[in-house]
Every structure is written in C-alpha cells, then in structure tokens.
ROVO-798524 format. One record per residue: residue number from 0; residue in one letter; x, y, z of N, C-alpha, C in turn. Coordinates in steps of 0.001 Angstrom, whole numbers. Layout:
<nodes>
[node NUM,A,[X,Y,Z],[X,Y,Z],[X,Y,Z]]
...
</nodes>
This chain:
<nodes>
[node 0,X,[58114,136120,148720],[57473,136084,147429],[56157,136725,147124]]
[node 1,X,[56077,137989,145760],[54833,137734,145179],[53650,136936,145146]]
[node 2,X,[52546,137110,145395],[51401,135892,145251],[50291,136229,144208]]
[node 3,X,[50477,137605,143841],[49571,138099,142537],[49128,137023,141779]]
[node 4,X,[49716,136278,141151],[49879,135652,140121],[49632,134273,140316]]
[node 5,X,[49301,133811,141273],[49556,132149,141876],[47868,131513,141420]]
[node 6,X,[47153,132279,140456],[45986,131221,140330],[45553,132065,138537]]
[node 7,X,[45353,131743,137762],[44789,132340,136661],[43748,131197,135846]]
[node 8,X,[43155,132475,135070],[41862,131626,134062],[40938,131641,134627]]
[node 9,X,[39907,130532,134223],[39944,129833,133520],[40462,129771,132197]]
[node 10,X,[41466,129140,131357],[42066,129591,129616],[41368,128028,129625]]
[node 11,X,[41947,128277,127776],[41060,126955,127297],[42488,125773,127025]]
[node 12,X,[42223,124952,127294],[43172,123508,127225],[42837,122522,126375]]
[node 13,X,[43785,122195,125650],[43761,121104,124670],[43518,119839,125036]]
[node 14,X,[43887,119862,126617],[43485,118451,126901],[42808,118376,127833]]
[node 15,X,[42244,119544,128556],[41749,119981,130005],[40362,120664,129709]]
[node 16,X,[40201,121129,128535],[39013,121763,128632],[39040,122963,129034]]
[node 17,X,[38236,123392,129985],[38823,124670,130544],[39192,124595,131798]]
[node 18,X,[40867,125269,132074],[41273,124423,133476],[42038,125907,133904]]
[node 19,X,[41699,126537,135275],[42125,127135,136019],[43492,126626,136402]]
[node 20,X,[44134,127751,136032],[45819,127563,136612],[46085,127652,137602]]
[node 21,X,[47154,127239,138082],[48250,127190,139733],[49339,127695,139388]]
[node 22,X,[49934,128496,139484],[50928,129173,139276],[52226,128796,140565]]
[node 23,X,[52464,127838,141113],[53458,127461,142298],[54333,127287,142592]]
[node 24,X,[55192,127942,141263],[56494,128025,141085],[57243,129671,140768]]
[node 25,X,[58144,129907,141386],[58895,131045,141098],[59348,131084,139395]]
[node 26,X,[58932,132319,139160],[59660,132232,137807],[61295,131898,137484]]
[node 27,X,[62147,131217,136566],[61944,130284,135970],[62424,129193,136882]]
[node 28,X,[61774,128530,137328],[62244,126864,138412],[62158,125941,138098]]
[node 29,X,[63145,125399,137518],[63042,124303,136999],[64322,123413,136920]]
[node 30,X,[64161,122089,136636],[65038,121057,136736],[65286,120754,134966]]
[node 31,X,[64531,121223,134452],[64815,121493,132792],[64890,122757,132418]]
[node 32,X,[65864,122881,130916],[65351,124027,130040],[65404,123824,129012]]
[node 33,X,[64644,123128,128361],[63671,122907,127346],[63754,123948,126221]]
[node 34,X,[64445,122930,124887],[64494,124435,123768],[63208,124982,123744]]
[node 35,X,[62414,124064,123591],[61344,124782,123121],[60164,125484,124192]]
[node 36,X,[60525,125474,125331],[59868,126383,126647],[58972,127774,126071]]
[node 37,X,[58085,127628,126446],[57181,128785,126004],[57231,130170,127027]]
[node 38,X,[57822,129662,128228],[58136,130869,129153],[59446,131446,129419]]
[node 39,X,[60244,131004,128474],[61744,131243,128309],[63127,130654,129004]]
[node 40,X,[64440,130892,129148],[65010,130074,129775],[65197,130002,131051]]
[node 41,X,[65297,128465,131524],[65479,128449,133215],[66369,129482,134263]]
[node 42,X,[65932,130217,134851],[66578,131163,135868],[67160,130559,136701]]
[node 43,X,[66534,129395,137115],[66893,128766,138567],[67226,127388,138114]]
[node 44,X,[67858,126917,137655],[67916,125222,137329],[68627,124639,138385]]
[node 45,X,[67626,123715,139028],[67611,123279,140531],[66857,121531,140393]]
[node 46,X,[67053,120883,141423],[66427,119644,141575],[65885,119546,143231]]
[node 47,X,[66264,120769,143723],[65732,121029,145155],[64366,121138,145450]]
[node 48,X,[63561,120526,146413],[62122,121184,146347],[62951,121728,147493]]
[node 49,X,[61756,122911,147388],[61184,123856,148642],[59989,125011,148722]]
[node 50,X,[59848,125261,149521],[58661,126203,150015],[58335,127388,149720]]
[node 51,X,[57545,127785,148602],[58153,129094,147605],[57047,129482,148281]]
[node 52,X,[55393,129276,148429],[54370,129735,149174],[53495,129405,150109]]
[node 53,X,[53045,130179,151101],[52272,129162,151869],[51132,128502,151158]]
[node 54,X,[50690,127269,151584],[49718,126425,150879],[48388,126977,151228]]
[node 55,X,[48179,127711,152311],[46830,128427,152163],[46614,129693,151736]]
[node 56,X,[47407,130331,151220],[47662,131434,150198],[47023,131017,148979]]
[node 57,X,[47562,129737,148647],[47044,129449,147132],[46140,128764,147294]]
[node 58,X,[45656,128068,148240],[44395,127556,148315],[43071,128994,148630]]
[node 59,X,[43148,130069,148959],[42634,131045,148744],[42442,131780,147280]]
[node 60,X,[43795,131709,147108],[43285,132514,145821],[42819,131642,144528]]
[node 61,X,[43025,130328,144578],[42526,129424,143691],[41250,129446,143908]]
[node 62,X,[40721,129199,145148],[39025,129495,145670],[37982,130859,145091]]
[node 63,X,[39067,131622,145311],[38606,132925,144856],[38711,132901,143079]]
[node 64,X,[39273,132392,142352],[39106,132256,141065],[37717,131464,140876]]
[node 65,X,[38080,130316,141160],[36895,129344,140928],[35430,130057,141509]]
[node 66,X,[35356,130431,142504],[33761,131490,142680],[33916,132254,141682]]
[node 67,X,[34758,133450,141251],[34497,134259,140549],[33910,133620,139313]]
[node 68,X,[34945,132594,138607],[34512,131789,137366],[32895,131194,137457]]
[node 69,X,[32818,130832,138543],[31301,130025,138766],[30277,131349,138841]]
[node 70,X,[30404,132417,139605],[29876,133688,139218],[29355,133733,137769]]
[node 71,X,[30378,133987,136812],[30163,134600,135323],[29408,133359,134649]]
[node 72,X,[29253,132127,135521],[28675,130801,134765],[29684,130271,133611]]
[node 73,X,[31071,130409,134102],[31896,130052,133387],[32558,128542,134146]]
[node 74,X,[32331,127322,132866],[33000,125779,133387],[34182,125919,133607]]
[node 75,X,[34651,125395,134680],[36113,124850,135101],[36002,123756,135290]]
[node 76,X,[36897,122986,134507],[36780,121399,134394],[37933,120947,135802]]
[node 77,X,[39162,121685,135239],[40551,121333,136016],[41032,122246,136865]]
[node 78,X,[41437,122138,138299],[42254,123578,138769],[43940,122441,138389]]
[node 79,X,[44353,122995,137787],[45780,122771,137160],[46848,123071,137695]]
[node 80,X,[47856,122353,137753],[49282,123159,138355],[50132,122791,137270]]
[node 81,X,[49913,123740,136744],[50628,124379,135220],[51309,125662,135531]]
[node 82,X,[52819,125622,135751],[53468,126318,136685],[54719,127461,135427]]
[node 83,X,[55527,128398,135842],[56527,128934,135547],[57848,127907,135199]]
[node 84,X,[57810,127010,136108],[58419,126216,136278],[58062,124937,136310]]
[node 85,X,[58940,123572,136996],[58359,122440,137331],[57582,122533,138922]]
[node 86,X,[56630,122205,138479],[55041,122281,139972],[55859,120843,141176]]
[node 87,X,[56189,120503,140295],[56834,119333,141686],[58137,119244,142623]]
[node 88,X,[58799,120930,142170],[60072,121046,143095],[59295,122164,144514]]
[node 89,X,[57809,122410,144656],[57158,122653,144958],[56839,122037,146831]]
[node 90,X,[57739,121755,147362],[57543,120611,148533],[56666,120519,149287]]
[node 91,X,[55810,122032,148827],[54059,121992,149746],[53142,121350,148983]]
[node 92,X,[53596,121081,147355],[52576,120555,146664],[51554,119039,147007]]
[node 93,X,[52056,118267,147786],[51032,117449,148505],[49912,118057,149472]]
[node 94,X,[50258,119137,150202],[49487,119572,151038],[48608,120956,150361]]
[node 95,X,[48819,121235,149055],[47942,122561,148361],[47089,121077,147739]]
[node 96,X,[47507,120285,147623],[46546,119509,146409],[45195,118685,147684]]
[node 97,X,[46183,119004,149001],[44833,118646,149822],[44015,119459,150010]]
[node 98,X,[44179,120418,150413],[43173,121985,150760],[42325,121861,149420]]
[node 99,X,[43337,121938,148250],[42436,122377,146946],[41122,121181,146529]]
[node 100,X,[41271,120003,147212],[40126,119132,147301],[38851,119741,147832]]
[node 101,X,[38880,120445,148625],[37724,120929,149402],[36788,121936,148130]]
[node 102,X,[37562,122484,147270],[36842,123360,145928],[35697,122245,145469]]
[node 103,X,[36139,120934,145209],[35168,120193,144739],[35444,120004,143100]]
[node 104,X,[36630,120532,142850],[36912,120223,141226],[38367,119299,141043]]
[node 105,X,[38049,118259,140222],[39387,117649,139549],[40643,118036,139619]]
[node 106,X,[41758,117736,139874],[43310,118585,140456],[43987,117768,139055]]
[node 107,X,[44704,118555,138395],[45579,118280,137288],[47083,118423,137667]]
[node 108,X,[47952,117881,137638],[49427,118491,137376],[49657,118157,136012]]
[node 109,X,[50898,119235,135663],[51241,118960,134501],[52823,119199,134849]]
[node 110,X,[53447,117756,134545],[54872,117664,135439],[55750,117238,133942]]
[node 111,X,[57320,117917,133972],[58270,117110,133264],[58367,115519,133672]]
[node 112,X,[58412,115275,135102],[58535,114021,135530],[59671,113577,135889]]
[node 113,X,[60366,114642,135722],[61971,114352,136379],[62134,114145,137378]]
[node 114,X,[61531,113924,138566],[61343,113822,139928],[60378,113329,140193]]
[node 115,X,[60010,112085,139436],[58746,111312,139697],[59416,109577,140676]]
[node 116,X,[60720,109372,140315],[61370,108738,141109],[61290,108968,142406]]
[node 117,X,[61077,110184,142909],[61264,110629,144284],[60334,110140,145151]]
[node 118,X,[60376,109528,145949],[59476,109310,146803],[58429,110233,147656]]
[node 119,X,[59022,111416,147740],[58093,112672,148412],[56839,113024,147347]]
[node 120,X,[57649,113391,146138],[56969,113826,144916],[55982,112848,144244]]
[node 121,X,[56572,111625,144117],[55519,110006,144078],[54070,110406,144784]]
[node 122,X,[54359,110413,146100],[53025,110914,147143],[52107,112108,146958]]
[node 123,X,[53189,113307,146831],[52140,114196,146155],[51393,113654,145164]]
[node 124,X,[52020,113397,144172],[51049,113500,142957],[50195,112189,142890]]
[node 125,X,[50486,111335,143766],[49001,110310,143903],[47633,110705,144224]]
[node 126,X,[47984,111951,144907],[46699,112577,145442],[45668,113035,144125]]
[node 127,X,[46669,113674,143244],[45476,114273,142193],[44779,113293,141543]]
[node 128,X,[44021,114031,140606],[42951,113256,139705],[43845,113137,138107]]
[node 129,X,[44833,113779,138019],[45148,113870,136451],[46780,114122,136366]]
[node 130,X,[47109,113210,136208],[48817,113648,135753],[49118,113499,134755]]
[node 131,X,[49936,114374,133995],[51037,114792,132579],[51927,114600,132822]]
[node 132,X,[52678,113568,132301],[54480,113590,132384],[54683,113522,131068]]
[node 133,X,[56155,114379,130917],[57063,114549,129454],[57746,113288,129502]]
[node 134,X,[57752,112839,127827],[59054,111677,127599],[59477,112568,125984]]
[node 135,X,[59994,113206,126218],[60427,113679,124585],[61543,112934,124122]]
[node 136,X,[61833,112243,124688],[62998,111315,124309],[63555,110090,125504]]
[node 137,X,[63961,109115,125002],[64319,107974,125534],[66062,107651,125458]]
[node 138,X,[66423,108531,124712],[67567,108190,124057],[68566,109320,125023]]
[node 139,X,[69807,109262,125990],[70225,110287,126631],[70687,111457,125882]]
[node 140,X,[71295,110978,124589],[71940,112314,124017],[70849,113183,123127]]
[node 141,X,[69788,112591,122858],[68778,113499,122542],[68272,114409,123597]]
[node 142,X,[67712,113290,125188],[67245,114041,125747],[68230,115185,126672]]
[node 143,X,[69180,115056,126483],[70158,116595,126525],[69595,117340,125644]]
[node 144,X,[69714,117278,124595],[69499,117844,123563],[68181,119226,123791]]
[node 145,X,[67270,118688,123803],[66009,118796,123912],[65657,119251,125135]]
[node 146,X,[65795,118558,126087],[65339,119278,127299],[66496,119714,128317]]
[node 147,X,[67330,119528,128000],[68580,119918,128677],[68711,120194,130353]]
[node 148,X,[68466,118594,130912],[67874,118333,132107],[69586,119128,133278]]
[node 149,X,[69171,119024,134626],[69979,119353,135510],[70782,118689,135571]]
[node 150,X,[72328,118873,135907],[73433,117873,135869],[73242,116458,136345]]
[node 151,X,[72381,116548,137623],[72149,115267,138736],[71280,114519,138123]]
[node 152,X,[70831,115133,137294],[69367,114126,136769],[69964,112850,135821]]
[node 153,X,[69052,111649,135897],[69545,110498,135015],[68527,109874,134560]]
[node 154,X,[68848,109879,133429],[67163,109542,132325],[66703,108273,132583]]
[node 155,X,[67356,107025,133388],[67170,106039,133108],[66405,106110,135105]]
[node 156,X,[66607,106542,135645],[66019,106586,137151],[64793,107626,136754]]
[node 157,X,[64763,108169,136046],[63496,109345,135750],[62320,108501,134803]]
[node 158,X,[62947,107509,134150],[61753,106534,133233],[61377,105279,134091]]
[node 159,X,[62354,105126,135032],[61927,103962,136549],[60961,104473,137219]]
[node 160,X,[60608,105922,137683],[60441,106289,138430],[58663,106760,137689]]
[node 161,X,[58600,107105,136595],[57843,106968,135698],[56412,105573,135795]]
[node 162,X,[57498,104732,135247],[56912,103481,135244],[55933,103107,136503]]
[node 163,X,[56827,102924,137738],[56589,103143,139153],[55323,103499,139521]]
[node 164,X,[55061,105028,139070],[54214,105813,139711],[53256,105379,139092]]
[node 165,X,[52916,104948,137573],[52184,104223,136451],[51291,103718,137254]]
[node 166,X,[52168,102745,137749],[51482,101278,138094],[50532,101745,139489]]
[node 167,X,[50909,102616,140086],[50414,102887,141389],[49625,104140,141305]]
[node 168,X,[49033,105303,140662],[48302,105843,140265],[46891,105081,139594]]
[node 169,X,[45710,106216,140289],[44426,105562,140659],[43829,106640,139458]]
[node 170,X,[44020,107803,139484],[43577,108811,138332],[43801,108548,136768]]
[node 171,X,[43634,109815,136061],[44377,109726,134673],[45545,110042,134494]]
[node 172,X,[46483,109102,133746],[47667,109513,133547],[47849,109753,131927]]
[node 173,X,[48376,110562,131651],[48770,110719,130082],[50497,110733,129658]]
[node 174,X,[50956,111124,128640],[51693,111563,128078],[52075,112317,127273]]
[node 175,X,[52977,113431,126967],[53348,114289,126248],[55191,114157,125639]]
[node 176,X,[54801,113852,124000],[56246,114305,123694],[56049,115187,122784]]
[node 177,X,[56791,116165,122863],[57229,117831,121701],[58136,117192,121262]]
[node 178,X,[57562,117387,119634],[58500,116826,118615],[58997,118222,117646]]
[node 179,X,[60515,118591,117474],[60651,119887,116589],[61316,119334,115652]]
[node 180,X,[61324,120667,114625],[62211,120025,113513],[63656,120253,113710]]
[node 181,X,[64425,120095,113415],[65793,119856,112853],[66532,119036,114085]]
[node 182,X,[65603,117724,114431],[66318,116933,114947],[66295,115546,114213]]
[node 183,X,[67287,114850,114250],[67171,113034,113759],[66956,112522,114786]]
[node 184,X,[65329,112094,114856],[65417,111040,115405],[65094,109392,115635]]
[node 185,X,[66088,109576,114240],[66023,107504,113968],[65049,106971,114160]]
[node 186,X,[65491,105938,115432],[64610,105052,115836],[64011,105760,116947]]
[node 187,X,[64392,106534,117217],[63427,106983,119141],[61844,106812,119130]]
[node 188,X,[61276,106859,117609],[59504,107187,118103],[59434,105707,118856]]
[node 189,X,[60067,104692,118305],[59900,103229,118752],[60239,102803,119897]]
[node 190,X,[61118,103392,120144],[61627,103469,121662],[60901,103781,122804]]
[node 191,X,[60475,105328,122294],[59358,105792,122964],[58084,104893,123304]]
[node 192,X,[57943,104367,122001],[56775,103692,121914],[56694,102663,122484]]
[node 193,X,[57853,102010,122755],[58190,100600,123658],[57994,100996,125268]]
[node 194,X,[58614,102057,125639],[58354,102694,127016],[56981,102994,127111]]
[node 195,X,[56351,103488,126601],[54807,103704,126760],[53870,102681,126713]]
[node 196,X,[54312,101675,126140],[53226,100591,125545],[53269,99607,127166]]
[node 197,X,[54140,99833,127970],[54813,98417,129214],[53997,99732,130264]]
[node 198,X,[53253,100974,129950],[52644,101485,131124],[51145,101180,130721]]
[node 199,X,[50736,100126,131415],[49550,99441,131465],[48278,100657,131376]]
[node 200,X,[48378,101315,132412],[47155,102164,133054],[47496,103640,131908]]
[node 201,X,[48213,103571,131378],[48215,104888,130164],[46912,105064,129478]]
[node 202,X,[46085,106539,129582],[44932,106824,129374],[45273,107376,128033]]
[node 203,X,[46446,108011,127578],[46378,108804,126360],[47851,109236,126253]]
[node 204,X,[48797,108944,124836],[49684,109649,124866],[49807,110461,123581]]
[node 205,X,[50047,111427,123876],[49877,112860,123140],[51341,113270,122333]]
[node 206,X,[51074,113139,121182],[52301,114049,120201],[52025,115517,120203]]
[node 207,X,[52693,116432,120686],[52699,117813,120796],[53879,118277,119733]]
[node 208,X,[53358,119523,119181],[54317,120551,118359],[54199,121892,119573]]
[node 209,X,[55939,122582,118949],[55376,124144,119526],[54253,125170,118882]]
[node 210,X,[53275,125393,119384],[52355,126309,118760],[52333,128006,119452]]
[node 211,X,[53229,128178,120111],[53740,129525,121006],[55269,130185,121092]]
[node 212,X,[55876,130951,121031],[57056,131292,120597],[58022,130610,121942]]
[node 213,X,[58952,129912,120935],[59608,128786,122114],[61041,129467,122708]]
[node 214,X,[61786,128877,123564],[62856,129622,124170],[64128,130121,123172]]
[node 215,X,[64713,128822,122048],[65200,128960,120996],[64548,129248,120259]]
[node 216,X,[65369,130148,119036],[64820,130604,117828],[64757,129763,116613]]
[node 217,X,[65862,128909,117056],[65687,127570,115969],[64413,126914,116198]]
[node 218,X,[63984,126623,117083],[62742,125660,117239],[61521,125583,116505]]
[node 219,X,[61384,125071,115532],[60276,125286,114447],[59575,123815,114498]]
[node 220,X,[58019,123638,113982],[57060,122435,114682],[58054,121622,113437]]
[node 221,X,[57649,120163,113643],[58308,119472,112600],[57554,119680,111472]]
[node 222,X,[57974,118625,110095],[57732,118817,109371],[56459,117197,109546]]
[node 223,X,[55430,117543,108420],[54069,116923,108542],[54534,115120,108262]]
[node 224,X,[55471,115343,107489],[55633,113475,107438],[56419,112992,108873]]
[node 225,X,[57147,113644,109248],[57709,113445,111234],[56594,113256,111787]]
[node 226,X,[55556,114095,112162],[54349,114050,112675],[53835,112649,112523]]
[node 227,X,[53532,112422,110982],[52656,111370,110817],[53417,110261,111306]]
[node 228,X,[54763,110242,110750],[55707,108708,111297],[55278,108417,112597]]
[node 229,X,[56025,109651,113347],[55797,109473,115060],[54700,108722,115074]]
[node 230,X,[52937,109381,114850],[51510,109001,114634],[51603,107533,114758]]
[node 231,X,[52104,107000,113076],[51914,105855,113081],[52504,104750,114032]]
[node 232,X,[53536,104733,114235],[54511,104043,115274],[54127,103636,116279]]
[node 233,X,[53213,104938,117143],[52662,105029,118290],[51402,104571,118216]]
[node 234,X,[51083,104346,117511],[49338,104104,117151],[49780,102495,117046]]
[node 235,X,[50500,101978,116215],[50558,100540,116165],[51426,99852,117372]]
[node 236,X,[52071,100584,118543],[52540,99937,119424],[51105,100128,120578]]
[node 237,X,[50524,101131,120522],[49354,101918,121946],[48096,101450,121490]]
[node 238,X,[47730,101537,120305],[46540,101317,119545],[46311,103014,119164]]
[node 239,X,[45252,102825,118009],[45320,104525,117836],[44399,105576,118826]]
[node 240,X,[43537,104434,119742],[42499,105379,120122],[43378,106014,121559]]
[node 241,X,[44962,105524,121676],[45107,105901,122924],[46264,106758,122232]]
[node 242,X,[46490,107265,121314],[47071,108336,120679],[46569,109625,120310]]
[node 243,X,[47055,110676,120387],[46277,111863,119747],[47280,113053,119438]]
[node 244,X,[47458,113780,118509],[48011,115037,118039],[47905,116139,118502]]
[node 245,X,[48777,117128,118874],[48271,118494,119696],[48764,119646,118701]]
[node 246,X,[48207,119654,117920],[48926,120491,116922],[48175,121756,116415]]
[node 247,X,[47047,121628,117039],[45836,123019,116614],[46038,124275,118113]]
[node 248,X,[45752,125586,117555],[45704,126881,118811],[44485,126200,119550]]
[node 249,X,[44467,126489,120240],[43542,126040,121382],[42181,127245,121605]]
[node 250,X,[41993,128248,121095],[41135,129350,120832],[41487,130469,121552]]
[node 251,X,[40099,131460,121684],[40704,132534,122634],[39967,132461,123655]]
[node 252,X,[38997,131508,124193],[38181,131735,125284],[39088,132111,126280]]
[node 253,X,[39796,132979,126800],[40474,133357,127944],[39508,133903,128467]]
[node 254,X,[39255,133763,130199],[38749,134573,131329],[38794,135671,131236]]
[node 255,X,[38426,136571,131861],[38579,137822,132643],[37609,138503,133975]]
[node 256,X,[38421,138643,134753],[38027,138886,136251],[37384,140455,136274]]
[node 257,X,[37645,140913,134908],[37947,142535,135083],[39033,143398,135392]]
[node 258,X,[39948,142764,136242],[40982,143458,136607],[41674,143101,135097]]
[node 259,X,[42368,143530,133997],[42292,143256,132740],[44271,142967,133019]]
[node 260,X,[44798,144027,133774],[46298,144175,133704],[46573,142763,134288]]
[node 261,X,[46006,142276,135620],[46472,141157,136469],[46469,140115,135444]]
[node 262,X,[45256,140243,134802],[44577,138887,134074],[45704,138548,133135]]
[node 263,X,[46072,139350,132275],[47384,139591,131278],[48167,138942,131981]]
[node 264,X,[49073,139339,133100],[50142,139071,133377],[50072,137894,133959]]
[node 265,X,[49296,137384,134666],[48830,136076,135251],[48986,135114,134167]]
[node 266,X,[48244,134952,133127],[48027,134576,131739],[49481,134018,131262]]
[node 267,X,[49920,135538,130532],[50920,135357,130118],[52123,134505,130566]]
[node 268,X,[52231,134691,132004],[53503,134269,132402],[53689,132788,132363]]
[node 269,X,[52198,131793,131871],[52734,130402,131685],[51701,130176,130461]]
[node 270,X,[51137,130903,129621],[50341,130716,128737],[50206,132070,127628]]
[node 271,X,[51360,131960,127043],[51060,132923,126246],[49984,133346,125177]]
[node 272,X,[49744,134528,125162],[48532,134733,124248],[48392,135197,122731]]
[node 273,X,[47971,134997,121900],[47780,135340,120473],[46990,136528,120587]]
[node 274,X,[47485,137939,119631],[46662,139023,119344],[45599,138844,119901]]
[node 275,X,[44450,137772,118736],[43325,138155,118885],[42744,137756,120101]]
[node 276,X,[43430,136445,120872],[42731,136370,121930],[42705,137459,123343]]
[node 277,X,[44033,138368,123345],[44095,139613,123877],[43358,140794,123663]]
[node 278,X,[42668,140890,122330],[42412,141952,121752],[40903,141145,122465]]
[node 279,X,[40281,139863,122273],[38852,139549,122769],[38887,139911,123981]]
[node 280,X,[39908,139331,124774],[40184,139744,126663],[39616,140890,126415]]
[node 281,X,[40324,141909,126493],[40041,143642,126600],[38947,144153,126258]]
[node 282,X,[38338,143393,124960],[36769,143968,124649],[35834,143309,125580]]
[node 283,X,[36156,142140,126496],[34896,141677,126725],[35211,142140,128159]]
[node 284,X,[36158,142934,128671],[36545,143639,129924],[35889,145318,129835]]
[node 285,X,[36071,145765,128584],[35390,146955,128122],[36474,147907,128340]]
[node 286,X,[37366,147789,127979],[38863,148528,128067],[39467,148725,127021]]
[node 287,X,[40375,149813,126539],[40837,149496,125193],[42277,149223,125304]]
[node 288,X,[42668,149155,124020],[44165,148640,123615],[45085,149346,124742]]
[node 289,X,[44818,150561,125214],[46387,151015,125597],[46564,150798,126728]]
[node 290,X,[45911,149697,127788],[46313,149027,128682],[47531,148293,128238]]
[node 291,X,[47220,147774,127018],[48326,146845,126786],[49663,147512,126108]]
[node 292,X,[49458,148477,125576],[50759,149480,124860],[51191,149821,126496]]
[node 293,X,[50452,149838,127415],[50866,150433,128746],[51847,149109,129447]]
[node 294,X,[51509,147894,129139],[52185,146766,129983],[53521,147252,129080]]
[node 295,X,[53519,146827,127697],[54534,146655,126818],[55476,147818,126969]]
[node 296,X,[55289,149284,127323],[56304,150463,127692],[56592,150417,128831]]
[node 297,X,[56047,150048,129878],[56639,149736,131280],[57369,148205,131398]]
[node 298,X,[57445,147500,130264],[58451,146355,129957],[57477,145007,131117]]
[node 299,X,[56212,145299,131146],[56054,143983,132061],[55132,142949,131350]]
[node 300,X,[55196,143225,129760],[54663,142694,128924],[55377,142652,127559]]
[node 301,X,[55985,141621,126671],[56411,141761,125745],[55826,140955,124147]]
[node 302,X,[56145,141620,123421],[55296,141201,122136],[56642,140250,121598]]
[node 303,X,[56191,138873,120904],[57110,137895,120307],[55895,137686,118702]]
[node 304,X,[56745,137415,117494],[56388,136797,116482],[56391,135315,116725]]
[node 305,X,[56027,134235,115785],[56011,133087,115914],[55146,132347,114454]]
[node 306,X,[56207,131768,113686],[54933,131006,112569],[53574,132003,112015]]
[node 307,X,[53945,133562,112015],[53256,134424,111097],[51753,134823,112310]]
[node 308,X,[52390,134565,113540],[51533,135294,114655],[52100,135907,115565]]
[node 309,X,[51486,137152,116032],[52109,137994,117035],[51257,137445,118419]]
[node 310,X,[52316,137041,119398],[51685,136608,120786],[52412,137428,121902]]
[node 311,X,[52081,137447,122931],[52223,138238,124057],[52503,137682,125265]]
[node 312,X,[53744,138019,125903],[54437,136985,127280],[54374,138000,128285]]
[node 313,X,[54667,137385,129149],[54855,138226,130385],[56537,138019,130603]]
[node 314,X,[56982,139335,130683],[58683,139586,130959],[58751,138797,131983]]
[node 315,X,[60000,138334,131889],[60611,137452,133145],[61453,138239,133656]]
[node 316,X,[61733,138048,134800],[63017,138747,135779],[63439,137631,136836]]
[node 317,X,[64611,137615,137073],[65312,136590,137445],[65194,136976,139410]]
[node 318,X,[64457,136287,139875],[63993,136465,141497],[65061,136817,142175]]
[node 319,X,[65245,137690,143380],[66215,137235,144164],[65895,136363,145609]]
[node 320,X,[66646,135083,145244],[66062,134403,146402],[66740,134841,147842]]
[node 321,X,[65729,134590,148817],[66387,134492,150131],[66394,133032,150581]]
[node 322,X,[68053,133041,151200],[68484,131594,151915],[67422,130580,152385]]
[node 323,X,[67037,129465,152215],[66095,128825,152982],[66225,127807,154065]]
[node 324,X,[66017,127633,154946],[66087,127145,156410],[66682,125353,155839]]
[node 325,X,[66971,124596,156414],[66840,123278,156462],[65590,122608,156319]]
[node 326,X,[64390,123480,156915],[62913,123103,157073],[62584,123433,155837]]
[node 327,X,[62809,124152,154817],[62267,124564,153909],[62653,124031,152678]]
[node 328,X,[63845,123418,152782],[63627,122932,151380],[64333,121256,151587]]
[node 329,X,[64191,120645,150463],[64829,119106,150564],[65351,119054,149801]]
[node 330,X,[66782,118008,149289],[66884,117362,147987],[66102,116520,147624]]
[node 331,X,[65796,116598,146066],[64897,115149,145995],[65705,113888,146260]]
[node 332,X,[66825,113959,145468],[67761,112604,145475],[67874,112025,147154]]
[node 333,X,[67492,112730,148165],[67675,112272,149417],[66694,111624,149812]]
[node 334,X,[65605,111863,149217],[64181,110731,149260],[63985,109576,148353]]
[node 335,X,[64729,109691,147140],[64776,108925,146258],[64303,107404,146338]]
[node 336,X,[63925,106505,145628],[63278,105089,145976],[64756,104582,145582]]
[node 337,X,[65031,104931,144737],[66192,104168,143616],[67689,105396,143916]]
[node 338,X,[69027,104361,143990],[70001,105529,143909],[70985,105032,143389]]
[node 339,X,[71415,103902,142877],[72514,102874,142306],[72170,103581,140601]]
[node 340,X,[70773,103840,139903],[70804,103345,138683],[71887,104413,138144]]
[node 341,X,[72726,104183,136458],[73102,104971,135670],[72130,104933,134643]]
[node 342,X,[72985,106398,134089],[72217,106680,132293],[73124,106316,131620]]
</nodes>
C-alpha cells in the first residue's frame, strides 16, 4: 500500500498542543461509521485487526517529520495515532509504539474504544503515554444511531473493556463525548457521567461538538442549552476540573515541510482545513493558490462548506485490498478477555 501520508504535521490539537499525526490505517477502515465523522463514510467496516504497513516504515516517516519540525524550531508535544479509521485495527500498533519510543516524544492514541476489551489491543495501548477513547452513548439504541457500529460489536463489552483498561493504564487517559443536534438525549448525560465517574483514573472528560464538515449533512452542533446541560451534569458527577468543552476552532498553525501538495493531502486526509489555514500554509511555503486549484481540478482535494466556513478535505477512494494471510490478520473477538456478555 502507498505510505506517503503515514505522518503529517505537526498540527494544532485542542487537547494535545502540537501533534505530529500518524495515519496508520488505510482510508476509511473502521469499526464504526459515525454520523459526524470528519473524513467520510466508512469504506471498510471491520473488527479484524490486520497488518497494513511495515512498522519500520512508519518509524522512519515519523522520525523524518519530527526531525524536520525540530529543524524549523517547531514544537512537537505528541506523536499521535489519529488515522483515517480506527488505529487499533492495526495489529502492529504495539510494535510501532515501541519503535517510536526511541524518538523521545510522548505517544498518544485517539481510539473509538470499540476494541479495548480485546487482550491484544489492551496490551498495545498500555505502552502509550496518552489514550483518548470515545463514549458518545451508553444506551444501545443511541449508540447504534450515532456511531453505527460493526454488527458484531456489543456495547456492554466495550464499556467493560474501557473500565478495565482505565484501571491498568499508567499514562493520561481521557474520554470524548460528541454531541449533535437532533438527538433526544433524555437522561443519557447522567448515564454517561455515571459510567465515567467510576473510572477513577480518568484525567479529563471532553464534551465535543462537530467543528468540521460531517459525514451526514443533517449533523449540526447542538444548541447551547444542550451543551450546558451536558457540562453541568458531567461536572456534578466528575467535578468541574475534570470536564472541558471542545467547541472552538483550533487555529491555523499548521506546519509546512515545503512539499505543499503532500502536506495538504496528508493533513486533510484526517484533519479537514479551513480556507484561511490552507492560505496560510500556502503563503508560508512561498507558492500560490494554483496548487490548491490543481488538487481540486484533479479530484485529489474537495471543497466543502459547513457552518458558514469553507473547508478542504482529501477525496477518499475505496482501496483495493489484497487478501491477507492468516499471519497478517486476526479477529479481535478471538483474543477478547470476555466472550459471554450481551448488549
């Protein structure tokens, strides 16, 4: 598979400061197909862990990006697995984390949490320094409506796996709950907060809203009263210092390596950019807007409008997957610590 976009950034992150992204999953391979996903509908819905890229190649790409950022005197706070899909579907994740430790920058993994009940996934994540997991709902019907999970996944198994991982993890662990308009949450905020309250090692519970173009056009940020209700309920259960809202645009401080076309395609594959951010990147690189027009004309980049802002995203294509041998894939359920739970 093509490996040109395995590393990108550093880019501004609302949680991690300056994050050098690692895209270890082909577009768009995931165990969920969330209605609000910023990189489009899931093309390859799966829970089967596979070997996508050679760990040594990922290490080389990330080290090169990190060195380039250092030469430009740009700070990198985290090396972050934040991919076109679910990063824990990469069965080489643990090996990659081990290699990347050599660079000396903390490692973060942004996961939807759907496979954290699997022993092999848990083992891989325990080696990271920062893990963010998703809890958009603890009600099965809401979970299915918002996250649209793979048919084999069971919500209670996922929540149990998250709780067990949180007990064992020694790094920073945070949750993220995405809120959208048009959902009758009922008493769901209390239920989510109750679940998070029992995770004693939880560092922070983030309440987020869509700030980039979502997969489904009907998705919009929630009304202010819904955000406020969620914040107040979470704060009453967890304490106000553990709750934070992610509602602001993170800024335009994207890094450029000078290879503008590759920078744009790598970043927008997982991080749609506002027009002013693209303009700033192009300006810093000393090129003109025609390079963006070329990417639009050749259908490598697409333009989208959302909440009055213009965004640029990489066009996704369904990759042709070659069959994997048994040594290159594993079904998560085969290695789960629990097998009898039901949703």
